[in-house]
TORTI-854188 format. One record per residue (C-alpha): residue in three letters; x, y, z. Coordinates in steps of 0.25 Angstrom, whole numbers, padded with zeros to 4 digits, always signed. Layout:
<rs>
alaXYZ...
</rs>
This chain:
<rs>
met+0557+1016+0312val+0567+1022+0321gln+0558+1022+0332phe+0556+1006+0331leu+0571+1005+0328val+0575+1012+0342gln+0565+1003+0349ser+0570+0991+0343leu+0585+0994+0348ile+0582+0998+0362pro+0591+0991+0371leu+0583+0983+0381ser+0592+0988+0392leu+0585+1002+0389phe+0571+0996+0387leu+0572+0988+0399met+0583+0987+0409met+0571+0989+0417arg+0564+0977+0418ile+0553+0971+0410cys+0543+0968+0420thr+0534+0956+0417leu+0523+0949+0425gln+0532+0937+0427ala+0546+0942+0428glu+0555+0954+0425val+0564+0953+0413val+0577+0959+0415val+0585+0963+0402pro+0600+0964+0402lys+0606+0979+0401asn+0613+0974+0388ala+0600+0969+0381thr+0597+0975+0368ile+0586+0968+0361ser+0580+0974+0348ala+0570+0964+0344val+0565+0950+0346phe+0564+0939+0335thr+0557+0925+0338phe+0559+0913+0330gly+0554+0899+0331asp+0540+0893+0334ser+0526+0897+0340ile+0532+0901+0353leu+0537+0913+0346asp+0528+0914+0333thr+0520+0927+0333gly+0513+0924+0320asn+0522+0919+0309asn+0514+0907+0306asn+0501+0915+0304asn+0503+0915+0288leu+0509+0901+0287ile+0501+0889+0282thr+0503+0881+0295leu+0494+0876+0306val+0504+0882+0316arg+0497+0896+0317ser+0489+0903+0328asn+0484+0915+0321phe+0470+0912+0325pro+0461+0913+0338pro+0463+0909+0350tyr+0477+0912+0348gly+0480+0926+0351arg+0469+0926+0361asp+0476+0935+0371phe+0485+0942+0361met+0483+0957+0358gly+0469+0959+0351arg+0467+0944+0353ile+0474+0942+0339pro+0480+0928+0335thr+0493+0931+0330gly+0500+0918+0327arg+0505+0917+0341phe+0504+0903+0348ser+0497+0909+0361asn+0486+0916+0366gly+0494+0929+0366lys+0509+0934+0365ile+0520+0924+0364pro+0535+0925+0368ser+0539+0932+0355asp+0531+0944+0360phe+0534+0943+0374phe+0549+0944+0372ala+0547+0956+0363glu+0537+0962+0372gln+0546+0960+0385leu+0559+0965+0379gly+0551+0978+0374ile+0553+0975+0359lys+0538+0975+0355glu+0526+0969+0360leu+0523+0958+0350leu+0533+0950+0341pro+0527+0950+0327ala+0529+0938+0317phe+0538+0942+0306leu+0528+0935+0296asp+0517+0944+0301pro+0512+0950+0288asn+0507+0963+0297leu+0522+0964+0302gln+0527+0979+0299leu+0542+0982+0297gln+0542+0990+0310asp+0539+0977+0317leu+0551+0971+0313ile+0559+0980+0323gly+0559+0973+0337gly+0558+0959+0330val+0548+0948+0325asn+0545+0933+0326phe+0549+0923+0316ala+0544+0911+0324ser+0534+0901+0318ala+0525+0892+0326gly+0528+0878+0324ala+0543+0880+0320gly+0554+0872+0325phe+0569+0870+0325asp+0567+0857+0317pro+0564+0862+0303leu+0553+0851+0301thr+0545+0857+0313ser+0542+0869+0305glu+0540+0862+0292leu+0529+0852+0298val+0520+0864+0301phe+0524+0874+0290val+0529+0885+0299ile+0541+0894+0298pro+0554+0886+0301met+0566+0891+0309ser+0574+0893+0296lys+0564+0902+0290gln+0562+0910+0302leu+0576+0914+0301arg+0574+0918+0286leu+0562+0927+0292phe+0572+0933+0301asp+0581+0937+0289glu+0568+0943+0282tyr+0566+0951+0295lys+0580+0956+0296thr+0579+0961+0280lys+0566+0968+0283leu+0571+0975+0296lys+0584+0980+0289ser+0575+0986+0278leu+0567+0992+0289ile+0578+0998+0298gly+0591+0995+0291lys+0602+0985+0293glu+0609+0991+0304arg+0597+0992+0314ala+0591+0979+0308asp+0604+0972+0312ala+0604+0977+0326ile+0590+0973+0329val+0593+0959+0324ala+0605+0959+0332asn+0598+0963+0345gly+0586+0955+0344leu+0581+0945+0353tyr+0578+0931+0346ile+0569+0921+0352val+0568+0907+0347ser+0558+0896+0350ala+0557+0883+0343gly+0558+0867+0346ser+0545+0865+0352asp+0538+0861+0339asp+0550+0853+0335ile+0547+0843+0347val+0532+0844+0348asn+0528+0844+0332thr+0540+0839+0325tyr+0548+0829+0334phe+0536+0821+0340arg+0527+0822+0328thr+0536+0820+0315pro+0542+0806+0311thr+0554+0811+0305arg+0558+0818+0319ile+0553+0808+0330phe+0559+0796+0322gly+0571+0804+0316tyr+0576+0810+0329ser+0578+0806+0343val+0574+0817+0353ser+0588+0820+0354ser+0592+0821+0340tyr+0579+0829+0337met+0583+0839+0348glu+0597+0840+0341leu+0590+0843+0327leu+0582+0854+0335val+0594+0861+0341arg+0602+0860+0329ser+0591+0868+0322ala+0589+0877+0333ser+0604+0881+0334ser+0604+0882+0318phe+0593+0892+0319leu+0599+0900+0330gln+0613+0900+0323glu+0605+0906+0311leu+0598+0916+0319his+0611+0921+0324ala+0617+0922+0310lys+0605+0931+0308gly+0608+0940+0319ala+0602+0936+0332arg+0610+0936+0343lys+0601+0935+0356ile+0592+0923+0355gly+0583+0916+0365val+0578+0902+0362phe+0566+0896+0369ser+0567+0883+0375leu+0556+0873+0372thr+0545+0873+0382pro+0541+0860+0389leu+0533+0854+0376gly+0528+0842+0383cys+0519+0850+0393ile+0512+0859+0382pro+0497+0855+0381ser+0498+0848+0367gln+0510+0839+0370arg+0504+0836+0384thr+0491+0832+0375leu+0500+0824+0365ala+0511+0818+0373gly+0507+0819+0387gly+0499+0807+0389ile+0484+0806+0393glu+0487+0816+0405arg+0494+0826+0396arg+0507+0827+0404cys+0518+0834+0400ala+0525+0826+0388glu+0539+0823+0395asp+0546+0819+0382tyr+0543+0832+0375asn+0549+0840+0388gln+0561+0831+0387met+0563+0835+0372val+0561+0849+0375gln+0571+0849+0387leu+0581+0842+0378leu+0579+0852+0367asn+0580+0864+0376ser+0593+0859+0382lys+0599+0857+0368leu+0595+0871+0364ser+0601+0877+0376ser+0614+0870+0373glu+0614+0874+0358leu+0612+0889+0364his+0624+0888+0372his+0631+0883+0360leu+0627+0893+0351asn+0630+0904+0361gly+0644+0900+0361ala+0645+0900+0345phe+0639+0914+0345pro+0644+0922+0356arg+0638+0935+0352ala+0624+0929+0351arg+0616+0923+0364met+0606+0912+0363val+0598+0908+0375leu+0588+0897+0378ile+0575+0903+0383asp+0572+0891+0393ile+0557+0891+0395tyr+0555+0876+0397gly+0555+0876+0412leu+0547+0888+0413val+0536+0883+0404leu+0536+0869+0411asp+0533+0877+0424ile+0522+0884+0419val+0516+0872+0414lys+0518+0864+0426asn+0515+0876+0436pro+0505+0884+0428arg+0500+0891+0440lys+0514+0897+0444tyr+0512+0905+0432gly+0497+0909+0432phe+0492+0898+0423glu+0482+0886+0426ile+0484+0876+0414ser+0495+0872+0407asp+0492+0858+0402arg+0483+0863+0390gly+0482+0876+0382cys+0471+0886+0382cys+0467+0885+0368gly+0457+0874+0366ser+0458+0861+0375gly+0473+0865+0376leu+0477+0851+0374ile+0481+0851+0359glu+0477+0864+0353thr+0487+0872+0345ala+0487+0882+0333val+0475+0878+0324leu+0469+0869+0335cys+0469+0881+0344asn+0458+0890+0337arg+0446+0899+0339trp+0436+0888+0338asp+0442+0881+0351phe+0432+0884+0361leu+0440+0878+0372thr+0451+0888+0372cys+0453+0893+0387ser+0446+0906+0391asn+0458+0910+0400val+0472+0908+0395ser+0478+0914+0406lys+0477+0900+0414tyr+0484+0893+0403val+0500+0890+0400phe+0496+0885+0386trp+0488+0893+0375asp+0487+0881+0365ser+0492+0867+0367tyr+0506+0871+0363his+0508+0886+0367pro+0509+0894+0379thr+0500+0906+0383glu+0504+0920+0381asn+0506+0921+0397val+0515+0908+0396tyr+0523+0915+0386lys+0524+0928+0393ile+0529+0920+0405met+0540+0913+0396val+0545+0926+0390gln+0545+0933+0404glu+0552+0922+0411gln+0563+0921+0401leu+0566+0934+0395gly+0575+0940+0406lys+0583+0928+0406leu+0584+0928+0391met+0589+0942+0391ile+0599+0939+0401asp+0604+0927+0394leu+0604+0933+0381tyr+0612+0946+0386ser+0621+0940+0397
</rs>
C-alpha cells in the first residue's frame, strides 16, 4: 500500500521535468505541477468500459472494437485501441490504462492513480442519457462520491483528500446532445432554438463543474466538441448526396465551444483557487479531417468498421466482413469515433498546453 501511495503523490516535477518525448511532440510539464491521479467524466470519448454491464445499445465490449488493444480485447472503449483517458494517464506517468470505476474486476489498489466515470452516450442535457439508458452526468458525480469513500477506507482520509485535491479532471460531453438529442427529439428541436439549447447545455455544464469543484476538484480540463458535421455518420445523414461536412452541425459546435469557453472564464473568476481550461481540439480535428495525409492518414470521410458510413456500437460488429484490414490509414474507427492514432495525436498536441494553462 505504501508503494502505491508514494507513486501516486510524486510531483511531476520530479518524475518529468525532463520532457515526455512522444512521436508527435514534446510535452513540457511546469515545475510546480503535482498530479496525483487522473479522473474522467462524460461520454464515449472517455468511457473505458462503464457501459459494459448496462442494459443499453451504447456498448462496445465486442469485436471488432479493441482490435488493436492489449491482447485484442474489446473492453468497452469506443475505438480500435486506447482512448484519451488512457493517454492522459500514460503520458503523465500515472498508469498505463485508466480503468472504469464500474469494472467488476477493479481492485482496490486500482483506485490509486484515478479511474474513469464516463458513460458512452451521456450528455450535459439530462435527457440525452435518459434516451439511451446510460449513466447521466449527475450519477457520475455520485459514483465519484463512492470512489472517495472507498479510497478513504483504503488509505485514510488525509491521503485520500490529497489525491483528490491534486488530481487532474478531464470532462467530455455535448456531442451526443447535438447529434442524438437536439436534431432527433421533438421536445428539443421544436422546444428550443439553437441558441436557447446551447444555453441549456452551458447551464448544465456549469452546474456539473461547480458540483465537481465542491467535491474537491481543482484542476479541470474540458474538451471542446469536435467538428461533428464532418464525422462519417453525420456526412451520411446530413451531408447530402455528396456526403459533405454538415455545416449546420459545425456551426452549433462552434457556438457551444465559444459559450463553454466564456463560462469557464466566469467560473475561474468565481473559484480563484481552482482552474478550469477548455481543451480546444476543434481546429486540430478539422485539420486532420481536411488534410489527413499531413498526419499520416489517407481516409477521413468514412470509418474503418463496416462500410464506414453509418456503423457505430452494435452496427459495428464481428460479423461485418467489410471492416478494413489496415486501420492506420483511417482517421475514424467507426462512423462516430476516431482511431487510437488520432486520439494519441489529440492528447499529445494538447497536453503540454493544458498543463501550462492549469498551472500558470
